[in-house]
N, C-alpha and C positions, 0 to 999 in steps of 0.2 A: 181928485188927486192922481197924478200920473204914476205909472208903475215905477219909474225911477225914484220919485219922491217917497213912495211907499217902501221901496227897497232900502232907501237911505234911513227912513224913520225906523224900519225894522232892524237895520244894522245897529243903530244907536241904542235900541232897547237891549239887544243881545250883548253889545259891547260893554254895557254898564254892569252886567252880572259879574259878581265876584267869584274867584276861584275858591272852592270850599276848603282846600288845604293850605293855600297861601292867600288869605283873605285881604291882603294889602294890594293884590293884583286883580284887575278885571280879566275876563277871559280873552279880551282883545289884547291887553298888554302882555298876558302870558303867551299869546300867539297860538292858542288852541282854536280860536274862532276862525274858521276858514271862509265861510260864505253864509249869507243870509239873503233870502229872496222871498218875495211875496207874490201870490197869484190869486186871482178870483177863486173864492172857495165856497164856503157853506151857503146853503140856501138862503140864509138871512142876510147875505150880502157882505159878511165879514171876510177878511182875508185869511187864507191859510198861509202860514209862514213856514218855510223849510230852512232849517239851520243846520249847517255842517260844521262839525268839530273834529279835531284830531287829538286824541288823548296824548299825554306826555310819554306813555309807554303802554304796551299791551298788558292788559290786566290792571290798569290804573283803577284803584278803588273809588276814585272820585267821579268816574264816568257816569254812573247812575245819578249821582247827586247833581252833577252839572246839567244833565238832561232835564231833571225835575225842576231845577232852578230856572232854566231857560223857559220851560213850559209855563211855569208860574209867572215869570216876568211878562210874558206875552198875554197870559190870561188877565193880568191886571189892566191891560190895555184893550181887553175884549177880543183878543186874537187867539186863534188856535195854532199851536206850533207843533211841527214834527221835527225831532232832532235826529240827525243821521250822523253816524260815525264814518269818517273817511280816513284812510291810512296812507294815501299818497298825495303829496309828499309827506314823509314821516316828520313828526315834530322834532325840533331841535332847540336847544337853548339859544341858538341864533335867532329864533323867532320871538324872543322876548324883546319888547320895544324898549327904546331908551327911557321912556317914562316908567316902564315896568321895572327896569334895572334901578332907576332912581328910587322908586317906591320900596323896593326890597332893601336897599341900603338905608333908607330913612327909617325902616322898621327894624334895623339891626340884623338883617339877613344879608350876607355877602352874595352879590349876584355872581352868576357864572362868568367864565372868560368871555370877553367881547368877541363878536363875530369876526372871523377871518375871511376876507373876500376870496371866493373861488375855492375854498376848502371843502365845502359841503357837497357830497354826491354819494349816491349809492345807499346801501342799508345803514341804519343808525346802530353803531356798535354800543353795547352796554359795557362800560369799563368799571369794574369793581375793584381794580387795583389801586395803587398809589396815585394820588391826584397829579395831573399834568400841569395844573394851574395853581399857583400859590395865591389865594385870594387875599386882598387887603382886608384888614380888620375893619368892619363897618363902624366901629366905635372910635378907634384912634388912627386908622388909615395905614398902620404899619404892616409890612409884609413879614412873613415868617410866622407860621402857626403850626400847631400839632393837631393831628386828628385824634379826637376823643372817641368818636364812634363813626364808622362808615355809614351809618344810617341815623338820620335825625327823626323828628316827629313825623316826617313823611318819607317815603322811599326815594324821593327826588332830592333829599337834602342829606347833609352830613353834619356832624357836630365837630367844631374845631375850637382850640384855645389859642389866643394871641400870645406870642412870646414876649411882646413888649408890654402890654397892659394887663396880661393874664386873664382877660375876660373871655368867657366862652361865647361862641356865636354859631349860628347856623350858616351853612353855605349851600346854595343851590348848585349841585354838581353839574359840570359842563357836559352836555351830550350833543354830539354832532354826528 
């Protein structure tokens, strides 16, 4: 098997791992999976796999679980994996794939604002003030919601209530 084929197969293994906090998203769809590469490794001829991930923010409590889940996914395929954290470029909600945004909406979680071309550069500010984006309700599609709590089940989400259907929903806060 060529190195390129091994790298592709290793990427597919890592890309299928689910995010522990938003388990409707894979690490690839969340955009935290940055690179996966394989090289000749252990004396038994197995490949050692190096996986690079960028957490959604410094101190993300899911970081250790993500690393353990990646190691376990590769172990199921007889591969030893090393997971490295990389900080540049910083993660942004712009990194969530269209499939990831659709999966969030299908699960009743309003995705963050869509990427704006050319807007992302420099450090990622953490904005805990009023939202700049009025997310559509994932249930009825209406705009106009009230914040119930600035923090949802995870630090990356907030709880909102739709003004039209009055249903509560989670929203992944936009971070650029």
